[in-house]
C-alpha positions in Angstrom: 92.6 120.0 114.0 92.7 118.0 110.8 95.3 118.8 108.3 93.8 120.0 105.0 95.2 118.4 101.9 94.3 118.8 98.3 92.2 115.8 97.0 95.0 114.4 94.8 97.5 114.6 97.6 95.1 112.9 100.0 95.0 109.8 97.8 98.7 109.8 97.2 99.2 110.0 101.0 96.8 107.1 101.4 98.7 105.0 98.8 101.9 105.4 100.8 100.2 104.7 104.1 98.4 101.7 102.8 101.7 100.4 101.2 103.5 100.7 104.6 100.4 98.8 106.3 100.6 96.1 103.5 104.3 95.4 104.3 103.5 95.2 108.1 100.7 92.7 107.5 102.7 91.0 104.8 105.4 90.3 107.2 103.2 88.4 109.6 102.5 85.9 106.8 105.4 86.1 104.2 107.5 83.7 106.3 104.8 81.1 106.3 105.7 79.4 103.1 109.3 79.8 104.0 109.0 78.0 107.3 110.0 74.5 106.1 113.2 75.9 104.4 114.0 78.2 107.4 113.5 75.0 109.7 116.0 73.0 107.6 118.6 75.6 107.3 118.6 77.0 110.8 117.6 73.5 112.6 114.3 74.7 114.1 112.2 72.1 115.8 108.6 71.7 114.6 107.4 73.2 118.0 109.7 76.3 117.7 108.7 77.2 114.2 105.7 79.1 115.3 108.1 81.4 117.1 109.2 82.9 113.8 105.7 84.2 113.6 105.0 84.9 117.3 108.3 86.9 117.9 107.0 89.4 115.4 103.4 89.5 116.4 104.1 89.7 120.1 106.4 92.6 120.1 104.2 94.3 117.5 101.1 93.8 119.6 102.8 94.6 122.9 104.2 97.9 121.9 101.4 99.1 119.6 99.7 101.1 122.4 103.0 102.8 123.2 103.6 103.5 119.6 100.1 105.0 119.3 100.8 107.3 122.3 104.2 108.3 120.8 102.5 109.1 117.4 99.9 111.3 119.1 102.5 113.3 121.2 105.8 113.3 119.1 104.1 113.5 115.6 102.5 110.8 113.5 104.7 111.5 110.6 107.8 111.4 112.7 106.8 108.0 114.2 105.9 106.7 110.8 109.3 107.5 109.5 111.1 106.1 112.6 109.1 102.9 112.4 109.7 102.2 108.8 113.4 102.7 109.1 113.6 100.4 112.2 111.5 97.9 110.2 113.9 98.0 107.3 117.0 97.6 109.5 115.5 94.6 111.3 114.5 92.9 108.0 118.1 93.3 106.9 119.5 91.7 110.0 116.9 88.9 109.8 118.0 88.1 106.2 121.6 87.6 107.4 120.6 85.3 110.4 122.6 82.1 110.8 121.1 80.8 114.0 117.5 80.2 115.3 118.2 82.8 118.1 119.3 85.5 115.7 116.3 85.1 113.4 113.8 85.3 116.4 115.5 88.4 117.7 115.5 90.1 114.3 111.8 89.3 114.0 111.1 90.8 117.4 112.9 93.9 116.4 110.7 94.0 113.1 107.6 93.8 115.3 108.9 96.8 117.3 109.3 98.8 114.1 105.8 97.8 113.0 104.4 99.0 116.4 105.8 102.4 115.7 104.7 102.5 112.1 101.2 100.9 112.0 99.3 103.1 114.5 100.9 106.2 113.1 99.8 105.2 109.6 96.2 104.4 110.5 95.8 107.6 112.7 97.0 109.7 109.8 94.3 108.2 107.6 91.8 109.1 110.4 92.9 112.7 110.6 93.4 113.2 106.8 89.9 111.8 105.7 86.7 113.3 107.0 84.5 110.8 108.9 81.7 109.5 106.8 81.6 108.2 103.3 85.0 109.6 102.4 86.7 107.9 105.3 84.8 104.7 104.7 86.1 104.7 101.1 89.7 105.3 102.4 89.3 102.5 105.0 87.9 100.3 102.3 91.2 100.7 100.5 93.0 100.2 103.9 91.0 97.1 104.6 91.7 95.6 101.2 95.4 96.2 101.6 95.5 94.8 105.1 93.3 91.9 104.4 95.1 90.9 101.3 98.5 91.4 102.8 98.4 88.0 104.6 97.5 86.1 101.3 99.9 88.0 99.1 102.6 87.5 101.8 102.4 83.7 101.3 102.3 84.1 97.5 105.4 86.4 97.5 107.1 84.2 100.2 106.7 81.2 98.0 108.2 82.9 94.8 111.1 84.4 96.8 111.8 81.1 98.7 111.8 79.1 95.5 113.8 81.5 93.4 116.1 83.3 95.6 116.0 81.6 99.1 114.2 82.2 102.3 116.4 85.1 103.3 114.7 87.2 100.6 111.4 87.2 102.3 113.1 89.5 104.7 115.4 91.4 102.4 112.4 92.4 100.1 111.4 94.9 102.9 114.6 96.9 102.7 113.9 98.9 99.5 110.4 99.4 100.4 111.5 101.0 103.7 113.9 103.2 102.0 111.3 104.4 99.5 108.7 105.0 102.3 111.1 107.0 104.5 112.0 109.1 101.5 108.5 109.9 100.4 107.0 110.5 103.8 108.2 114.2 104.1 106.9 114.9 100.7 103.5 113.3 100.9 102.5 113.1 104.6 101.4 116.1 106.8 102.7 116.3 110.4 100.0 115.9 113.0 100.4 115.8 116.7 98.7 116.7 120.0 100.1 119.4 122.3 100.5 118.5 126.0 102.7 116.7 128.4 104.9 114.1 126.8 104.7 111.3 129.2 105.2 107.7 127.9 104.0 104.6 129.7 107.1 102.5 129.1 106.4 100.4 132.2 103.0 99.5 130.9 104.3 98.5 127.5 107.1 96.3 128.9 104.8 94.6 131.4 102.0 93.7 129.0 104.5 92.5 126.3 106.4 90.3 128.9 103.2 88.9 130.3 101.8 88.1 126.8 105.1 86.6 125.6 105.3 84.3 128.6 101.7 83.2 128.1 102.3 82.4 124.5 105.5 80.6 125.4 103.7 78.5 128.0 101.0 77.5 125.6 103.5 76.5 122.8 105.6 74.6 125.3 102.8 72.8 127.2 102.4 69.8 124.8 106.0 68.7 125.5 106.1 69.7 129.2 102.5 68.7 130.1 99.6 70.9 130.7 99.6 70.2 134.5 103.4 70.4 135.0 104.9 72.8 137.5 106.8 74.6 134.6 103.6 75.2 132.5 101.4 76.3 135.5 104.3 78.5 136.8 104.7 80.3 133.5 101.0 80.8 133.2 100.8 82.2 136.7 103.7 84.5 136.1 102.2 85.8 132.9 98.9 86.5 134.4 100.7 88.4 137.2 102.5 90.6 134.7 99.3 91.3 132.9 97.7 92.2 136.2 100.6 94.5 136.9 99.9 96.2 133.6 96.3 96.9 134.5 97.5 98.2 137.9 100.1 100.4 136.3 97.4 101.8 133.8 95.1 102.7 136.6 97.7 104.8 138.4 99.5 106.3 135.3 99.1 110.0 134.6 99.0 109.1 130.8 98.1 105.4 130.5 98.5 103.6 127.3 94.9 102.2 127.9 92.7 104.4 130.2 91.1 101.8 132.4 88.1 101.6 132.8 87.0 104.8 130.9 87.5 103.7 127.3 85.9 100.3 127.9 82.7 101.8 129.3 81.7 102.2 125.6 80.2 99.0 124.3 81.3 99.5 120.8 84.9 100.0 121.7 84.9 97.0 124.0 83.0 94.9 121.5 85.1 95.8 118.4 88.4 95.1 120.2 87.3 91.7 121.6 85.9 90.8 118.2 89.3 91.8 116.6 91.0 89.2 118.9 89.1 86.4 117.5 89.1 87.5 113.9 93.0 87.6 114.1 93.2 84.4 116.0 91.3 82.6 113.1 93.2 84.5 110.4 96.7 84.0 111.5 96.2 80.3 112.1 94.4 79.8 108.7 97.6 81.0 106.7 99.9 79.1 109.0 98.3 75.7 108.8 97.2 76.0 105.1 100.9 76.6 104.3 102.2 73.7 106.2 99.3 71.4 104.9 100.2 72.2 101.2 103.9 71.6 101.8 104.2 68.9 104.4 101.1 66.8 103.3 100.4 67.6 99.7 104.1 67.9 98.8 103.9 71.3 97.2 107.1 73.3 96.7 107.2 76.8 98.0 106.4 78.3 94.7 103.4 76.2 94.1 102.1 76.7 97.6 102.5 80.6 97.2 100.7 80.6 93.9 97.9 78.6 95.5 96.9 81.6 97.5 96.2 83.8 94.6 92.4 83.3 94.6 92.3 84.0 98.4 94.3 87.3 97.9 92.1 88.4 95.0 88.9 87.4 96.8 89.9 89.5 99.8 90.6 92.5 97.6 87.3 92.3 95.8 85.2 91.7 98.9 86.9 94.5 100.9 86.0 96.9 98.2 82.3 95.7 98.3 82.4 95.9 102.1 83.3 99.6 102.0 80.0 100.5 100.2 78.0 98.0 102.2 79.2 99.6 105.5 78.1 103.0 104.3 74.7 101.4 103.3 73.9 99.2 106.2 76.3 100.2 109.0 79.4 98.4 110.3 77.6 95.9 112.7 75.7 93.7 110.2 78.5 93.6 107.6 81.0 92.6 110.4 78.8 89.8 111.7 78.2 88.5 108.1 81.9 88.5 107.6 82.6 86.5 110.6 80.1 83.9 109.9 81.4 83.4 106.3 85.0 83.2 107.8 83.8 80.4 110.1 82.1 78.6 107.3 85.4 78.7 105.3 87.5 77.3 108.3 85.0 74.5 108.9 85.3 73.6 105.2 89.1 73.6 105.7 88.7 71.2 108.6 87.7 68.6 106.1 91.1 68.4 104.4 92.5 64.9 103.8 96.0 63.4 103.6 95.4 62.5 100.0 93.4 65.8 99.2 93.3 67.9 96.1 93.6 71.7 95.4 90.2 72.4 94.2 88.1 70.8 97.0 90.5 71.1 99.9 92.1 74.7 99.2 90.4 76.6 96.4 86.7 76.5 97.4 87.2 77.1 101.1 89.7 79.8 100.4 87.2 81.8 98.3 84.6 81.4 101.1 87.0 82.6 103.8 88.2 85.5 101.5 84.8 86.9 101.2 84.4 86.6 105.0 87.7 88.3 105.7 87.1 91.2 103.4 83.7 91.7 104.9 85.1 91.5 108.5 88.2 93.8 108.2 86.7 96.9 106.7 83.7 97.4 109.1 85.9 96.4 112.0 88.4 99.1 111.1 85.7 101.6 110.5 84.0 101.0 113.9 87.4 101.1 115.7 88.0 104.8 114.7 84.3 105.9 114.3 83.5 108.9 116.5 87.1 109.2 117.7 88.5 112.8 118.1 91.8 113.5 116.4 93.7 113.8 119.6 92.9 110.2 120.3 93.4 108.9 116.8 96.7 107.2 117.9 95.2 105.5 120.9 92.2 104.1 118.8 94.4 103.0 116.0 96.9 101.4 118.4 94.1 99.6 120.4 92.5 97.9 117.4 96.0 96.9 116.0 96.9 95.6 119.4 93.9 93.5 119.7 94.5 92.0 116.3 98.2 91.2 116.9 97.7 89.8 120.5 94.7 87.7 119.2 96.9 86.4 116.3 99.7 85.4 118.5 97.5 83.8 121.2 95.3 82.1 118.6 98.4 80.6 116.8 99.8 79.4 120.0 96.7 77.8 121.1 96.0 76.1 117.7 99.7 75.1 117.2 99.6 73.4 120.5 96.3 71.6 119.7 97.6 70.5 116.3 101.0 69.4 117.6 99.4 67.4 120.5 97.0 65.6 118.1 99.8 64.9 115.7 102.2 63.6 118.4 99.6 61.2 119.8 98.9 59.7 116.3 102.7 59.4 115.5 103.2 57.6 118.8 100.3 55.2 118.0 102.0 54.3 114.6 100.0 56.4 112.1 101.9 57.7 109.0 103.2 61.3 109.3 101.0 62.7 106.6 97.9 61.4 108.2 99.0 62.5 111.7 99.7 66.0 110.4 96.4 66.3 108.6 94.4 65.3 111.6 96.3 67.9 113.7 95.5 70.5 111.1 91.8 69.4 110.9 91.4 70.0 114.6 93.2 73.4 114.5 90.9 74.6 111.7 87.8 73.5 113.5 88.8 75.5 116.7 89.7 78.4 114.5 86.2 78.3 113.1 85.0 78.4 116.8 87.0 81.5 117.3 85.2 83.2 114.4 81.8 82.1 115.6 82.7 83.5 119.1 83.6 86.7 117.6 80.3 87.0 115.7 78.5 86.3 119.0 80.5 89.1 120.8 79.9 91.5 117.9 76.2 90.8 118.1 75.9 91.3 121.9 78.5 94.1 122.5 78.6 96.4 119.5 76.0 99.1 119.6 73.4 98.8 117.0 72.5 102.5 117.6 76.1 103.6 116.9 76.2 101.5 113.7 72.9 103.0 112.5 74.1 106.6 113.4 77.4 106.0 111.5 75.4 104.8 108.5 73.0 107.7 108.5 75.8 110.2 108.9 77.8 108.7 106.1 74.8 108.7 103.8 74.2 112.3 104.5 77.8 113.2 104.0 78.2 114.6 107.4 81.8 115.2 108.6 81.2 115.6 112.4 82.2 112.7 114.5 79.3 110.4 115.5 79.3 109.8 119.2 80.0 106.2 120.3 76.9 104.8 122.1 77.6 103.6 125.6 
């Protein structure tokens, strides 16, 4: 049963939930601009720098489904509070890190906190706001916050790195976590499902271990060799662990992912596969733009961060427009348009040059990609929770967040390997480092555009047009009953 809140309290609750999600998304990108400083201070290699991002996104993605399940059974507000406290503690530890290993461990702990926090927050939005135009409006705010978090993260990261030191990109989370934990009991209703409290820890551990090994193998492959026994062995072990996860889910009394039942629905399958590729292109875009500006164009951290302002503003504006467009046209056409615009922006980024300039190489493609990302995030989130009963809100929220985080981690690992391989080959051939780095980034942007195009193809084929139309018609009529997801 949905909790009933006064209208003003509903929107205050949304403000708190959106702020928490903003910080979660922000932390996947805020360290991007700080990476060169972190690398120098803690003596990271160029290859290992991506683990500052991946340690967070992998534990985040790997434990999201468990976090969603715990939110459904133990209470969504309870898990929101537990997650935000753990997130704050991990951020504090990360800021005090003095070695590469300490920072990676702290980032992994941050990811675990985010995995408890994020599905609880999105599922609370789902149960507080009635399905239809009201929820679309709330998810428009959610999408604007989530989509802009990445761009604002690099802006804030640049300012903090330049003025206070890279440690503050982590310390900044601590006061936000304290305020969130204090306000949650006052603003958020408790919401849980009754029933047996069984948690599939084995499933969460196996999928996280499998995906972590797979990402490690992809990052390590350029130096070890793609055909080496080490690379092939790690990939085989990772696939075995992922296979074990599927086997565990099929036999579990309360699986994190009910195979194959939930994936019999075309829209659920399509939206989560699409989310993988949206995130793969998004994470890589922020990572490589940050490195390009600092390592090739010579921007300092502050200038690099400020350069993201148009991207952040564009995402906020386009996400607001996407909310109304989703109600008017349905989630499927808006999502496909967003993915194609994102791909176009990445193709434009693939034309960067070693002697490039801000307007042609960063500003214009950023604005195009911003519109695409805003148009993609909102309908993707709407579709992911459309027609979901309240008792499954945590599962649906965890599933879409998992798809995004795992897609981001795998996409970044693949594209970092592609970029590093190309750069290494050119350096070995005698090319100057700025030219070698730029050509590596060009190749990564182009493959990232391919991810976005593949996402658009999957959305076209797999997402039900009927479900999209029914959602549109129900939203326009102001109906509050869930719309059944078409098989």
